[in-house]
N, C-alpha and C positions, 0 to 999 in steps of 0.2 A: 437953128442950132447946127453947127457944123458937125460933120461926121466924126471929127477928132474929139470934140467935146462930148458927143454922144458916147463914143467908145470909152473915153476916160470915165464918164459918169457910170456907164454900165459896169466897167471894170471895178470901180470903187464900190458900187452896190454889191456886186458879187463877192468882192473881197470881204466886205463887212459881214455878209451872210455866212461865208465860210469861217471867218473868225468866230462869229457867234455860235455856229454849230460846234466848232472845236471846243470853245469855252464851255458850252453846255455839256458836251461829252466828258470833258476833263472833270468838270464839277460833279457829274454823276458818278464817275469812277472814283473820285475822291470821297464822295459820300459812302460809296460801297466799301471802300477801304476803311474808313473810320468806323462804319457799322461792324465790319468784320473784327477790327481791333477791340471794339467795345465788347463784343460777344466773347472774344478770347479772354479779356480781362475778367469778365464776369465768371467764366469757367474756372479761372485761376484763383479767384477769391474763395476763402473757406466759407462753408455754410454756417447758418446761425447756430445749429447744434454743435458744430465743431468749435465755434468761437466760445459758446457757453462752457463747453468741456475744458477748453484751454484756460479760461478765466478761473474755473473751479480748481484746476490743477495748480495754477499760479497762486491762488489764495491758500490752498492747502500747504504748498511749499513755504509760503511766507509765514504762515502760522508756526510750522515746524521750526523754521529758522529762528523766529522770535523766541520760541520756547527754549531752543538750544542755546541761544545767546544769553537768555536770562539765567539758565543753569550755569553757564561758564562764568558769568558775572558774579553769581553767588559764590561759586567755588573760589574765584579769584579774591573776592572780598574776604572769605573765610581764611584763605592762605595768608593774606596780608595781615589780617587781625592776629593770626597765630604768630607771624614773624615779628610783629611789633610788640607782643607781650613778652 
């Protein structure tokens, strides 16, 4: 094998090794970034107790709104009945 071909082959193998090392390093950095983002998202999410409390508050407000709407409908029906008589 000529020295030129040996040089090309050695250069090619070294280039492949360098590209592989860079790719592995970039992949490792990417994994670290993704892990960091996942941890940040988990911290930003509310806890189970906070979610339960929010659901209870929403349920209470819904019941109050339903009661108020029922009262307004009864009042409106009464007014309409008085006006039609």
